[in-house]
N, C-alpha and C positions, 0 to 999 in steps of 0.2 A: 504493499499499499504506499502511496506517495505521501510526502510530508506537505501539509497545507502551508502555503506561503504566508498567509495572514497570521497563522499561529506563530511562526517564527518572527515575523516583523513586529507584531504587538508585544511578544515576550521580550524581544531585544529593547524595544522602546521603553517598556515597563522598567526593565533593569536600569537602563540609562537615566530615566526620569527619577527613579527611586533614589539613586545615588547622586542625582543632580549633576550628572556628567555632561549634559548637553543634548543636542537633538540632531538626528540624521534624516535627511530628505529621502523620499522614495527613490529618486534617481541614484543617490549614493548607495542605498540599500540594495537595489537591483544589481549594480555593478559588482559590489562586494559579494553578494549572495552567489552570483555566477562563479566568481573566482574561488570561493570556498567549496562550492559543490564540486568543481573540477579537481580541486586539491584532494578532496576525500575520495572521489572516484579514482584518481590516479594512484592513491595510496593502496588500493586493493591489489595491485599487481605485484609490487615487491613483497607485500604481506602474504599473498598467495604462494609466491616462490619460496618464501621463508618457511611456510608451513609444509610445503611440498618436500623440502629438504629434510625437515623433521620426520615426516612420515616415512621417507626412504630409510631413515635410520632407526625406524621402529620405536620412536620416542613418544608417539601420540596414540592414545586409545581411541578406537573407532566405536563410538556409541551413537545412539539414534539422535540425540539432541546436543551432544557435546563433542563436536569434532571441528577444530578451528579452521582446517582446510576447507571443509564443506560449508562452514559458516561464511567464509570469505566468498566462496563461489555463490552462495545464496544471495549475498548482497549484490551480485552482478545480474541477477535474474531480471530486474526491471529494464536492463539494457540489452538483453539477449533477444534477438529478433531474427526473422527470416528477411534478409535484405535483397531487394530486387536488383539484379544485374541484367544489362542488355548487351547485345552483341554490337560491336563497332567494326564495321567492314574495313574502314581505312587502317585500323590498327590491328585487325585480325585477332581481337581479344574482347573480353567482357569487361564493361565498366559499370559502376554503380549508378542507378537511376538518380539517386540523391547523394552525390559525393560527400557533402559536408557531414552527413550523419554516420558515416562508417568510421569506426575506431579500430577494430580488428576483425579479420576474417577467420572464421572457424571452419566447420565442415562444409565441403563443397560436393554436391551431387550433380553429376552430369547426366542429362537425358538425351538418348539417341532414339529417335522415332523410327518406326518401321516394324518389320516382322522378322525376328522378335524385337520388342522395345527393351532397351537397357537403361536402368537408372543406377548409375555406378558411382560409388564413393570415389572421389578423385584425390589422388595422393599428391601432397605438396612436396616440391623438390626445389633445389637451387637452379638458377638459370644455367650454370655450368653443367650440372648433371642432366638437366632437361635437354640441352643440346646434344650431349653425348648419347643419351638413350634414344631420342627420337631419330637420330641419324643412322642408327644401326638397324639392319633388317631383323636381326635376332632379338633385339630388346625393344623394338618400337612398340609403344603403348597401343592397346586395342580398346574397343568400346567397353569391354568388360573391366579393364584396368587402366583408365586414363590418368594422365599426369598433368600437373599445372605448376606454374611459378608465378610469383607476384612481382610486378614492376610498376612504374609510374609513367604517365603520359599526359600531354596537354591536348585537349580537344577543343577546337574552335567552336563558338566564339569565346569560350572561357580561357582565362590566362593562368589559372592555378593548376598545379599538377593534381591528378587524381589516379586512384588505383586502376590497374589493368591486370586482369587475369588471363594468362596465355595457356590454353588447354590443348592437349593433343590426345586423341584426335578431336577436332572441333565438334562439339555437341550442338544439338538443335536449341537447347536451353539449359540453364543451370539453376540450382537452388543453393543459396548460400546462407548458412547460419552464422551469425556474427554478432559482434558487440557494436552498439551505436553510442555516439557521444551523448552526454546528458543534455536534455532540452534546457533552454535558457529560462531560469526562474524569473517571474515578473510579478511584482506587487502592483497591480493595476488600480487606478484611482480616478476619481472625479474631484473637482474643487468646489467646496461648499461656499455659501454666501459670505462666510467670514474668512474665506481664503484657506480653510482647513482642508486637509487631504482626507477623502472618504473612500474607503475600500470598495473596489468594484470587482466582484468575482468573475464577471463576464470578460473583463480585460486582463485577468490574471492567469499565470501559469504556475502550477505547483512545482515543488522540487521533485525530481525523479528518484531521489534516494529513498531507501527503505526507512520505515518509521523509526527503527532502532537507532538511526543516526541523528535523531533530533537533538539530544544533548550536545553531541560533538559538533553539530552544525551551528547551534546557537553560540557556543563558547568560541568557536573560531571566527564567527562573524563579529562577535564582541571584540575580539583581539584586533581585528582590522579597524573597527570603529574607534578604538583607542588611538589609532594612527590618524584617522580623519579628525577626531576631536582634539588631537595632540595631548592626550592624557596618558602618561607613561604607567600610571597605576593600573588602568584597565588592561593595558598591554601585558603587564607583568602578571596580573592575577589570571587573566584568560589564558596566557601562554602556559602558566603552571598547571592550570586545570586540564588543558589539552594534552600536555605532556603526561600527566598522570593517567588520563584515559588511554593514551597510546601504550604506555607501559603495561597497564592492566590488561589490555587486549592481547598483548604479545607475550605476556608472562605465562 
């Protein structure tokens, strides 16, 4: 379940007002909220690698509700989606329909129509190995065992680089399970008769993070608000709280 953006905003303002630390505008909140959400999202990957190494050393117990590697994977569920890729003839590869949303590519299934039809899990390889394997008649991939590698390309009229999946043999279509980047959280508002900001749920976008991240989210937003307000006390207290949460999660 996503975290309500208004809950976070009102809680942060309540803490700041209670301590008489100053005020932060919705625009400042939205920019900091996006930064903090991305920081928390990016932290899942080194955390996951750390837990994976522990599991390989048999130092972690695997129970139904207390497995830190699975817990980290669970936090990524809101971002795990089937991503649409389309074939680009000019580059003879598949590019994402919405490039900005793709964070990482997971499992790729290539579909080859005909009789029979093949829906084959496609193995990721390096470009170097891809070139070697596809050039050999003995090892050339077939519809039952296709290969792919990931590269980047620029497709007009866009100027930014985007992912390109090169697959052999070229399928009719593909299904890609991957991770998408977090959506931009927005505390939408209208302006009241006295110039006050009034929450507008129809113009708002909630945090994509799991609800368990609520305390971590609020504390880290407060840390940045200390910078905005230029209050070192807030920075110190919030940083200490955030550090204690991180230590507790990794211990």
